[in-house]
TIPA-557375 format. One line per 8 residues: number of its first residue (from 0); their letters; for each residue x, y, z of N, C-alpha, C. Coordinates in steps of 0.02 Angstrom, whole numbers, plus 32768, in hexadecimal, padded with zeros to 4 digits. Example, Ala and Ser with C-alpha at 12.3 -4.5 7.8 and 13.67 -1.06 7.14 Angstrom:
BEGIN
0> as> 8294 7EE4 8186 8267 7F1F 8186 8294 7F5B 8186  8282 7F90 8162 82AC 7FCB 8165 8285 8002 818A;
END
This chain:
BEGIN
0> mqnpvpql> F19B 4DB8 EA2B F1A5 4D94 EA5D F1C9 4DAC EA82  F1E2 4DFC EA9A F202 4E0E EAC7 F1E5 4E18 EB0C  F20C 4E13 EB46 F1F2 4E13 EB86 F1F4 4E5B EB9F  F1BD 4E7C EBB4 F1B3 4EC8 EBC4 F1D2 4ED0 EBF5  F1F6 4F05 EC11 F1EA 4F1A EC5F F1B8 4F08 EC9E  F1D0 4EEA ECB5 F185 4EDE ECDD F170 4F0D ED03  F18E 4F41 ED15 F15C 4F82 ED27 F141 4FB7 ECF5  F16B 4FB7 ECC4 F159 4FFA EC8F F103 4FF2 EC84;
8> svynlfve> F0E8 5036 EC86 F0AD 502F EC8A F0A5 5082 EC4B  F087 5063 EC18 F081 5094 EBEC F04B 50DF EC03  F00B 50C2 EC29 EFEA 50F8 EC4B F01B 512E EC7F  F042 510C EC9A F058 513F ECC4 F08A 516F ECA3  F0B8 514D EC6D F0D5 517C EC41 F0A6 51A4 EC25  F06A 51A4 EC0E F05A 51E7 EBFF F049 5220 EC2A  F027 51F2 EC77 F017 5212 EC98 F04F 5235 ECCA  F096 5215 ECC2 F0CB 5246 ECD8 F0D9 526D ECAD;
16> qghaldif> F0CF 5294 EC78 F0EE 52C4 EC58 F0C0 5309 EC6E  F08F 5308 EC88 F069 5349 ECB5 F051 537A EC7A  F03D 534B EC4A F018 537A EC0B EFD9 5380 EC3C  EFA2 53BB EC27 EF50 53B5 EC1E EF3C 536E EC02  EF29 5349 EC1E EF27 52FE EBE0 EECF 52FA EBDA  EEC1 52D2 EB99 EE7C 52C5 EB9C EE73 5283 EBC6  EE5B 528A EC07 EE66 5250 EC29 EE07 5236 EC1B  EE0C 51F4 EC16 EDAF 51D8 EC1E EDA3 51B7 EC65;
24> sekrrmla> ED7F 5198 EC6A ED5D 5155 EC7F ED1F 512D EC5F  ED44 50F5 EC47 ECFD 50D7 EC1A ECFE 5093 EC17  ECDF 5076 EC1D ECCA 5025 EC0D ECED 5008 EBB9  ED09 4FC8 EBC4 ED27 4FB3 EB7D ED05 4FBA EB3F  ECC3 4FC8 EB45 ECB9 4FE5 EB09 ECC8 500F EAE5  ECB4 5047 EB0E ECE1 508C EAD1 ED2D 508A EACD  ED61 505C EB00 EDA1 5058 EAE0 ED98 504C EAA7  ED7B 4FFD EA90 ED7C 4FE0 EA62 ED55 5001 EA26;
32> lwcanier> ED2F 5030 EA2B ED13 5068 E9EC ED52 5091 E9E0  ED79 50B9 EA14 ED9A 50E2 EA1F EDE7 50CC E9F0  EDEA 508E EA09 EE1C 5071 E9D3 EE14 504F E99F  EDE5 503C E98D EDDA 502C E951 EDD5 5061 E909  EDC8 50A5 E925 EDB6 50DE E90D EE02 50E5 E8FB  EE34 50D1 E938 EE79 50E0 E91B EE7F 50B9 E8DC  EE94 5077 E8EF EEA7 5057 E8DD EE8A 506F E887  EE3B 507C E882 EE26 507D E843 EE45 50AC E81D;
40> tvveqrlq> EE56 50EE E82E EE74 511E E823 EEC0 5116 E807  EED0 50F7 E82B EF30 50D4 E7FA EF26 50B5 E7D0  EEFE 5074 E7B9 EEE6 5059 E77B EEB5 507D E764  EE90 50BE E764 EE6C 50D9 E731 EE8F 510F E716  EEBC 5138 E747 EEE3 516D E729 EF3D 5148 E70D  EF43 5105 E714 EF61 50E9 E6FE EFAC 5108 E707  EFA4 5111 E766 EFF4 513C E79B F02A 50FE E77E  F070 5112 E756 F09A 50EB E755 F0C3 5107 E794;
48> tghvfasf> F0BB 50E4 E7C2 F0D5 50EE E803 F101 50B4 E819  F139 50C1 E838 F169 508F E850 F13D 5059 E867  F120 506A E8BE F111 502C E8EC F0B2 505E E90A  F0A9 502F E92D F071 5038 E940 F083 4FFC E972  F06C 500B E9BF F065 4FF5 E9EB F01C 4FFC EA07  F01C 4FB2 EA27 EFBC 4F9F EA48 EFC8 4F77 EA7F  EFA3 4F74 EA9D EF9F 4F47 EAE0 EF5F 4F35 EAF2  EF43 4EDB EAEB EF09 4EDC EAF4 EF0D 4E9D EB3F;
56> qqldfflp> EF39 4EB7 EB59 EF40 4E8F EB9A EF38 4E55 EB94  EF0F 4E18 EB7A EF18 4DEC EB68 EF1E 4DDA EB10  EF47 4DB2 EAFE EF48 4DA0 EAC4 EF16 4D90 EA94  EECF 4D6F EACA EE8C 4D57 EAA9 EE73 4D88 EA93  EE77 4DCF EAA5 EE4F 4E10 EAB7 EE6B 4E1C EA67  EEA1 4E0E EA37 EEC1 4E3C E9FB EEAE 4E04 E9D6  EE8C 4DC5 E9DA EE71 4DAD E9A9 EE32 4DB2 E981  EE02 4DEC E99F EDC5 4DEA E973 EDC9 4E30 E956;
64> vidryrrm> EE0E 4E52 E954 EE11 4E96 E926 EE64 4E79 E90F  EE74 4E38 E90A EEA0 4E24 E8F0 EEAF 4E38 E89D  EE67 4E37 E877 EE7E 4E58 E829 EE7E 4EA4 E82A  EE72 4ECD E84D EE74 4F04 E83F EEC9 4F0A E84F  EEF3 4EEA E87C EF43 4EFB E884 EF52 4EE2 E840  EF3A 4E9F E831 EF67 4E97 E7EC EF67 4EC6 E7C6  EF26 4ED6 E7BA EF23 4F1A E77A EF4F 4F65 E78F  EF5B 4F5C E7DB EF92 4FB1 E7E0 EFDB 4F94 E7BE;
72> tefvdnvw> EFF1 4F35 E7D6 F023 4F4E E7C7 F03C 4F4C E771  F00A 4F36 E73F F015 4F74 E710 F034 4F98 E6F6  F01F 4FC5 E734 F051 5015 E73F F07E 5024 E76D  F072 5009 E7A9 F09F 4FF2 E7E3 F0CA 4FDA E7D5  F10E 4FE0 E7FE F149 4FB9 E7ED F12C 4F76 E81B  F131 4F8B E860 F125 4F5A E88B F0DE 4F6B E8CB  F0B8 4F42 E8CD F094 4F4C E90D F0B1 4F27 E944  F09F 4F3B E98C F0AF 4F2A E9C2 F07B 4F2A E9E9;
80> vfgtpsqn> F060 4EDE E9E3 F026 4EB4 EA1C F044 4EAD EA50  F03A 4EC4 EA94 F049 4EA7 EAC5 F002 4E87 EAE4  F007 4E4A EB12 EFCA 4E19 EB31 EFEE 4DE4 EB25  EFEB 4DDA EB83 EFD3 4D88 EB90 EFC9 4D62 EB67  EFF1 4D14 EB6B EFF7 4D00 EB3C EF9C 4CE1 EB38  EF89 4CB5 EB09 EF44 4C9D EAFC EF52 4C59 EB1E  EF27 4C4B EB4E EF18 4BFE EB5B EEFA 4BD6 EB31  EEE0 4BDA EAFF EE95 4BB0 EAE3 EEB0 4BBC EA92;
88> kdipnieg> EECA 4C02 EA80 EED6 4C01 EA45 EF1E 4C03 EA16  EF1E 4C07 E9ED EF6C 4BF3 E9BA EF5D 4C48 E9AB  EF88 4C7E E9A8 EF90 4CB9 E9A6 EFC9 4CB5 E959  EFA9 4CCC E931 EFD8 4CD0 E8EA EFF9 4CE3 E8D1  F038 4CCF E8BC F082 4D04 E8AF F06D 4D22 E862  F071 4D5A E868 F054 4D88 E831 F09C 4DBD E819  F0A9 4DB3 E7EC F0F0 4DEB E7E8 F0DB 4E2F E7F2  F100 4E4A E828 F0FC 4E95 E833 F0E0 4EA1 E87F;
96> inyvyldd> F0D1 4E5A E894 F08B 4E63 E8CD F0C7 4E44 E904  F0DF 4E57 E93F F127 4E42 E972 F0E0 4E42 E9BA  F0F6 4E10 E9CE F0C2 4E04 EA0B F0F7 4E08 EA33  F0F0 4E3B EA82 F101 4E39 EABB F0D6 4E0C EAEF  F0F9 4DCF EAF8 F0CA 4DBF EB23 F0E0 4DCE EB69  F096 4DDB EB9E F09D 4DFB EBD9 F0A8 4DBA EC0A  F0D0 4DBE EC46 F0A8 4DA6 EC79 F081 4DB7 EC9C  F062 4D88 ECBD F021 4D96 ECF3 F03C 4DC6 ED0B;
104> advltqew> F076 4DDE ED3A F08E 4DF9 ED54 F095 4E34 ED45  F0AD 4E42 ED0F F0B3 4E96 ECE9 F082 4EAF ECF7  F098 4EFA ECF8 F06B 4F3A ED08 F02E 4F46 ECD6  F063 4F46 EC86 F03D 4F3F EC4F F012 4F0C EC39  EFF2 4EEC EC76 EFBD 4EAE EC64 EF78 4ECC EC7E  EF8B 4F1D ECAF EF4F 4F28 ECC9 EF38 4F6A EC86  EF61 4F6E EC4B EF63 4FAB EC20 EF35 4F93 EBF1  EF18 4FD0 EBC2 EF03 4FD8 EB7E EF22 500F EB65;
112> flivnhpn> EF5C 4FFF EB28 EF6D 5037 EB07 EF69 5026 EAC1  EF6E 506B EA88 EF6A 505F EA4D EF8A 50A8 EA34  EFD2 50AD EA1A EFFC 50DD E9FE EFFE 50E4 E9CE  EFF7 511D E990 F020 512E E960 F03D 5161 E959  F05C 515A E947 F083 51BC E93E F0A3 51B6 E8ED  F07C 51E9 E8D9 F096 51EB E875 F08F 523A E876  F0BE 5251 E855 F0BB 5298 E849 F060 52B8 E849  F03B 52A8 E82A F004 52AF E817 EFBC 52A8 E849;
120> ysrslsal> EFED 5262 E876 EFA6 5244 E88E EFDB 5227 E8D5  EFCA 5257 E901 EFF3 5232 E94D EFA8 5233 E97D  EF9C 51E6 E999 EF72 51C7 E9C0 EF83 5195 E9F6  EF47 51A7 EA26 EF66 516A EA58 EF34 5164 EAA8  EF1F 514C EAA3 EEE9 5122 EAD3 EF1C 50F2 EAED  EF1F 5111 EB3F EF4C 50ED EB72 EF1A 50DE EBA0  EF05 50A5 EBD7 EED8 50A6 EC07 EEE7 506C EC33  EEBF 5087 EC76 EEF0 503C EC8F EE9D 502D ECBA;
128> ettapgtp> EE9F 4FEF ECB6 EE63 4FCC ECDA EE4A 4FD5 ED31  EE25 4FEB ED36 EE07 4FFE ED7D EDE4 4FC5 ED92  EDC1 4F90 ED7B EDA4 4F5D ED8C EDA5 4F15 EDB3  EDA3 4EFE EDDB EDBF 4ED2 EE0A EDC8 4E78 EDCF  EE04 4E69 EDD0 EDFC 4E2E EDA7 EDC5 4E05 EDA9  EDC4 4DEC ED69 ED7B 4DBF ED69 ED2D 4DE9 ED64  ED3C 4E17 ED60 ED12 4E45 ED40 ECEB 4E42 ED08  ECB3 4E22 ECFA EC96 4E08 ECB3 ECC3 4E38 EC76;
136> hkdrtykg> ECC9 4E1F EC2B ECF6 4E60 EBFD ECBA 4E98 EBFF  EC86 4E76 EBF6 EC59 4EB8 EBE4 EC60 4EF5 EC1B  EC50 4EEC EC49 EC6B 4F0F EC94 ECBA 4F3D ECAA  ECE3 4F20 EC73 ED28 4F46 EC9B ED20 4F8E EC77  ED40 4FBB ECBC ED44 4FFE ECA9 ED8C 500F ECBE  EDAA 504E EC9F EDE2 5053 EC80 EDE9 5093 EC79  EE1A 50BE ECC0 EE2F 5100 ECA8 EE59 510E EC8B  EE6E 5155 EC5B EE88 5151 EC2B EEA2 51A2 EC20;
144> ilssnptv> EEBB 5191 EBD0 EEE2 51C8 EBCC EEDD 51C0 EB82  EEAC 51FC EB48 EE9E 51F5 EB02 EEC2 5232 EAEC  EEED 523C EAC5 EF14 5275 EAA1 EF2F 5267 EA64  EF32 5296 EA3A EF29 52AC E9FF EF67 52EE EA01  EF8A 52FB EA38 EFC2 5320 EA37 F000 5312 EA30  F025 5313 E9F9 F04F 52F3 E9E7 F096 530D EA34  F0A3 5338 EA49 F0C0 533A EA89 F0BB 5301 EAB9  F07C 52E9 EAAF F061 52C7 EAE5 F07B 5283 EADD;
152> vtpvfdrl> F074 5276 EA98 F06D 5233 EA72 F0A3 5224 EA61  F0D9 5254 EA53 F121 522F EA25 F13E 5216 EA81  F163 5241 EAA8 F178 521A EAE5 F16E 51D5 EAE2  F141 51C3 EB10 F117 518C EB12 F128 515B EAE6  F124 5176 EA97 F12D 514A EA63 F16B 513B EA5E  F19D 5183 EA6B F1EF 5162 EA59 F1FA 5148 EA8F  F1E8 513E EAD2 F206 5107 EB03 F1ED 50BC EAFB  F1B5 50BE EAD9 F19F 507B EAC5 F1D5 5067 EA91;
160> maefvqvv> F1DD 5084 EA62 F215 5071 EA26 F257 5069 EA44  F267 508A EA83 F2B7 507C EA9C F2A0 5035 EAC3  F268 5031 EAEA F279 4FF1 EAFB F264 4FAF EAD7  F240 4FAF EA90 F221 4F83 EA71 F231 4F6B EA40  F248 4FA9 EA0C F293 4FB3 E9CD F2B7 4FB4 E9BE  F2ED 4F65 E99A F30B 4F72 E997 F33D 4FA2 E961  F35F 4FE8 E972 F357 5017 E93F F39B 4FEF E91C  F3B0 4FE2 E8EA F3F4 4FD1 E8C9 F3F7 5009 E89F;
END
């Protein structure tokens, strides 16, 4: 239930690194398939990693995939789920899932990301929505970065850790 830095952009954290990146432009359906593959890998390989960061822009979009994230908490210490609060549905309180509620003005409301950083599996998908507000869900388009390079993933993961995880 933390309030993120209003101007924080995960997408820009990747872009600012200056590495040659895997850049794409896709509709939301392809992003959902890529994310499902990353989520399944965490579960199937039973990756015992500390944290996973995922943004759904709106928490209503998290609800259809909540079971995959619930399964992830068997191996992952904490999953950080970002999005604007649901107006119509209760978001369940699940041990190991932390919600970061976004305000409509936060830059992250325009972004979709999933970041896993494990010694045997570093993956990130970070995308910026390029469609106008009110575009039908199925027609929404994003430009983004998909990477499995730990030297690209780790600095962004570390920044999110510093911003959102209280290290004791």
